[in-house]
VOLOKE-740379 format. One line per 2 residues: their letters; for each residue y, z, x of C-alpha. Coordinates in Angstrom, 2 decimals, m for minus. Layout:
% VOLOKE-740379
A = Y,Z,X ~ ...
This chain:
% VOLOKE-740379
MD = m28.68,25.60,m35.48 ~ m25.59,26.43,m33.47
AQ = m24.40,23.88,m30.92 ~ m25.03,24.80,m27.34
PS = m21.85,25.77,m25.49 ~ m20.74,23.27,m22.88
RP = m21.38,24.20,m19.28 ~ m18.27,25.22,m17.36
GI = m17.11,23.23,m14.37 ~ m15.94,19.75,m13.43
SL = m18.21,16.77,m14.00 ~ m19.07,14.45,m11.14
RA = m17.47,11.66,m13.17 ~ m14.07,13.36,m12.80
LA = m14.70,14.56,m9.26 ~ m15.75,11.23,m7.70
PN = m12.34,9.45,m7.73 ~ m10.61,12.61,m6.48
AV = m13.12,12.82,m3.64 ~ m12.31,9.23,m2.65
TA = m8.59,10.06,m2.74 ~ m9.15,13.10,m0.53
LA = m11.18,10.95,1.85 ~ m8.31,8.45,2.01
LC = m5.89,11.26,2.85 ~ m8.08,12.62,5.64
TG = m8.82,9.16,7.05 ~ m5.17,8.16,7.02
LS = m4.01,11.40,8.62 ~ m6.63,10.94,11.35
GA = m4.54,7.97,12.47 ~ m1.98,10.43,13.86
WF = m4.76,12.18,15.81 ~ m5.82,8.87,17.35
AM = m2.19,8.08,18.20 ~ m1.81,11.38,20.04
QG = m4.60,10.21,22.31 ~ m3.10,6.75,22.77
RW = m5.96,5.14,20.87 ~ m3.66,2.76,19.04
EN = m6.24,0.40,17.58 ~ m8.19,3.31,16.10
AV = m4.95,4.74,14.69 ~ m4.11,1.52,12.84
AA = m7.73,1.07,11.74 ~ m7.62,4.53,10.16
IV = m4.63,3.49,8.03 ~ m6.38,0.25,7.03
IA = m9.51,2.14,5.96 ~ m7.36,4.63,4.05
GV = m5.76,1.68,2.25 ~ m9.18,0.37,1.20
LD = m10.15,3.81,m0.10 ~ m6.84,4.11,m1.93
AM = m7.50,0.80,m3.66 ~ m10.92,2.06,m4.72
DG = m10.09,5.47,m6.18 ~ m8.14,4.23,m9.18
RI = m10.75,1.61,m10.02 ~ m13.52,4.19,m9.72
AR = m11.58,6.51,m12.03 ~ m11.16,3.78,m14.66
ML = m14.78,2.67,m14.33 ~ m16.08,6.24,m14.78
KG = m13.34,7.11,m17.30 ~ m12.38,9.97,m15.02
ES = m8.60,9.50,m15.02 ~ m6.59,12.70,m14.97
RF = m3.08,13.91,m14.32 ~ m4.44,15.92,m11.40
GA = m5.92,12.75,m9.90 ~ m2.61,10.92,m10.24
EL = m0.73,13.73,m8.50 ~ m3.34,13.98,m5.74
DS = m3.17,10.23,m5.23 ~ 0.61,10.37,m4.76
LS = 0.38,13.25,m2.29 ~ m2.31,11.37,m0.40
DV = m0.14,8.25,m0.26 ~ 2.85,10.13,1.14
IA = 0.72,11.52,3.97 ~ m1.54,8.53,4.67
FG = 1.00,5.72,4.17 ~ 4.29,7.49,4.79
AT = 4.10,10.28,7.33 ~ 1.19,9.00,9.40
PA = 2.43,5.42,10.01 ~ 5.86,6.82,10.89
LI = 4.30,9.20,13.42 ~ 2.14,6.44,14.89
IY = 5.10,4.09,15.35 ~ 7.26,6.89,16.71
MW = 4.68,7.78,19.36 ~ 4.11,4.08,20.11
VM = 7.70,2.91,20.60 ~ 10.38,4.68,18.59
QD = 10.42,7.78,20.80 ~ 11.96,5.56,23.49
MP = 14.92,4.71,21.26 ~ 18.03,6.72,22.17
RF = 19.21,9.15,19.48 ~ 17.98,7.45,16.30
GW = 14.26,6.84,16.87 ~ 13.18,9.99,15.05
TI = 15.83,9.52,12.36 ~ 14.53,6.07,11.42
SV = 10.94,7.32,11.43 ~ 11.85,10.19,9.09
FF = 13.74,7.74,6.86 ~ 10.55,5.73,6.41
VL = 8.70,8.86,5.26 ~ 11.55,9.74,2.91
CA = 11.47,6.30,1.30 ~ 7.70,6.54,0.81
AL = 8.16,9.93,m0.88 ~ 11.03,8.65,m3.05
RL = 8.98,5.68,m4.17 ~ 6.06,7.83,m5.21
AR = 8.36,10.33,m6.93 ~ 9.86,7.45,m8.92
FN = 6.37,6.25,m9.82 ~ 5.34,9.72,m11.05
AQ = 8.58,10.14,m13.01 ~ 7.98,6.84,m14.84
ID = 4.25,7.22,m15.37 ~ 4.67,8.07,m19.07
TE = 7.64,5.78,m19.66 ~ 6.87,2.98,m22.08
NQ = 9.76,0.68,m21.12 ~ 8.74,m0.59,m17.66
PH = 9.64,m4.30,m17.47 ~ 7.96,m4.94,m14.13
KS = 4.75,m3.13,m15.02 ~ 4.48,m4.71,m18.47
AG = 4.69,m8.13,m16.82 ~ 2.02,m7.21,m14.27
FN = 4.38,m6.70,m11.32 ~ 5.11,m3.75,m9.06
TG = 8.62,m2.37,m8.59 ~ 9.20,m2.61,m4.86
VP = 6.51,m2.76,m2.21 ~ 3.75,m0.17,m2.83
SP = 3.27,2.40,m0.09 ~ m0.08,1.06,1.29
PG = 1.31,m2.47,1.83 ~ 4.53,m0.87,3.08
AA = 2.56,1.01,5.72 ~ 0.65,m2.16,6.62
LA = 3.90,m4.10,7.05 ~ 5.34,m1.32,9.21
LL = 2.25,m1.49,11.43 ~ 2.20,m5.31,11.53
PM = 4.02,m5.42,14.92 ~ 1.29,m3.23,16.40
MI = m1.40,m5.60,15.12 ~ 0.47,m8.54,16.67
WF = 0.59,m6.63,19.95 ~ m3.14,m5.91,19.80
ET = m3.93,m9.59,19.43 ~ m1.27,m11.24,21.60
GA = 0.05,m8.56,23.95 ~ 3.59,m9.76,23.13
DW = 6.17,m7.40,24.59 ~ 8.91,m8.23,22.08
VR = 7.14,m6.35,19.30 ~ 7.22,m3.21,21.47
DY = 11.00,m3.34,21.76 ~ 12.71,m0.71,19.63
RF = 15.60,m3.12,19.12 ~ 13.19,m5.19,17.02
LA = 11.04,m2.41,15.65 ~ 13.86,m0.19,14.37
PW = 15.33,m2.82,12.00 ~ 11.82,m3.83,10.93
LL = 10.91,m0.25,10.07 ~ 14.16,0.16,8.14
LC = 13.44,m3.04,6.20 ~ 9.92,m1.87,5.29
AL = 11.32,1.48,4.14 ~ 13.99,m0.14,1.96
LM = 11.49,m2.54,0.41 ~ 9.44,0.43,m0.83
IS = 12.37,1.91,m2.77 ~ 13.85,m1.41,m3.86
NV = 13.76,m2.82,m7.38 ~ 12.28,m6.08,m6.12
AT = 9.42,m7.35,m8.28 ~ 6.28,m7.76,m6.17
YS = 2.89,m9.16,m7.10 ~ 0.19,m6.78,m8.27
WS = m3.49,m7.60,m8.70 ~ m2.98,m8.14,m12.42
SI = m0.14,m10.63,m11.87 ~ m2.22,m12.91,m9.64
KV = m4.12,m15.47,m11.70 ~ m6.56,m18.02,m10.27
RR = m6.97,m21.27,m12.17 ~ m10.50,m22.13,m13.21
SL = m10.29,m25.36,m11.24 ~ m9.55,m23.35,m8.09
RF = m12.10,m20.58,m8.46 ~ m14.55,m22.08,m5.95
MA = m11.72,m22.64,m3.49 ~ m10.69,m19.00,m3.94
LA = m14.24,m17.85,m3.22 ~ m14.35,m20.07,m0.13
VL = m11.07,m18.61,1.14 ~ m12.38,m15.09,0.50
GL = m15.51,m15.91,2.48 ~ m13.44,m17.33,5.32
FT = m11.29,m14.19,5.36 ~ m14.37,m11.97,5.46
AT = m15.85,m13.93,8.36 ~ m12.54,m13.76,10.23
LV = m12.28,m10.04,9.52 ~ m15.65,m9.51,11.20
AA = m15.04,m11.84,14.16 ~ m11.31,m11.22,14.76
PW = m10.10,m8.34,12.57 ~ m6.52,m8.25,13.84
VA = m6.09,m11.99,13.26 ~ m7.29,m11.55,9.67
LI = m5.01,m8.57,9.03 ~ m2.01,m10.29,10.63
GV = m2.66,m13.26,8.36 ~ m2.72,m11.04,5.28
GV = 0.54,m9.38,6.36 ~ 2.30,m12.69,6.97
IY = 1.09,m14.07,3.62 ~ 2.29,m10.93,1.83
VA = 5.77,m11.29,3.34 ~ 5.83,m15.00,2.45
LL = 4.89,m14.16,m1.16 ~ 7.81,m11.77,m1.67
PL = 10.35,m14.51,m2.53 ~ 7.75,m16.18,m4.77
SI = 7.11,m12.93,m6.63 ~ 10.84,m12.52,m7.26
MS = 11.05,m16.04,m8.66 ~ 7.89,m15.56,m10.74
YA = 9.27,m12.41,m12.34 ~ 12.59,m14.16,m12.97
RV = 10.71,m16.83,m14.94 ~ 8.89,m14.15,m16.94
KN = 12.16,m12.35,m17.59 ~ 13.84,m15.55,m18.78
AR = 10.89,m16.40,m21.02 ~ 11.07,m12.95,m22.62
RN = 14.80,m13.25,m23.15 ~ 14.46,m16.68,m24.73
FA = 11.68,m15.40,m27.00 ~ 13.81,m12.42,m28.04
EA = 16.78,m14.69,m28.81 ~ 14.57,m17.07,m30.81
T = 13.21,m14.25,m32.95
């Protein structure tokens, strides 16, 4: 008996992660719409939600075995819009438009760096020799954390009302730093490089519970805390990768 021909079309298994990616793109871009109305908290919240969706799509794809080249390309395009163009537009409308001459230039530079980072990622996706990736580290700050760091001054303003974070003399250098971190060769922690000792697993769960409770009761405090911790971990990630690099070199010399 002849085998039945397969039905044409795309399976839901392959479509689901792409749908989440598209949702992240639309949610992130909606942040610009909120910013046009001066609804700053909603604008930043849209980027945060887009970041959560972006973290989910790859895991959903691996869980459903629905990875595809199309999905990888769509994810990069989504990241450029949601975590490059939209945060830059939000910050420009918030403060940078008041900066003489170079406010728009710095905002565009942030978008350019986000695009360059993702182009580098796509160009190396099939490259076997990736020292950072093989050790479980990222090369530079990924675009979602980069967008979160760029928006960190806004979160501080939401919670404290501090005027100094709304000064373009502070915000312009900060935005430039966030942009450069995205295209840098600095080794940064990824999920796979963070290991929790068995003796600390209950403490880790307690901290996660505390963060969740804080996120519900005081969301900006929780997100500011995450941003500050991420910045504080950057020097530690550099040192951790240096130790891994030295260990690999010593092993290679011994063999």
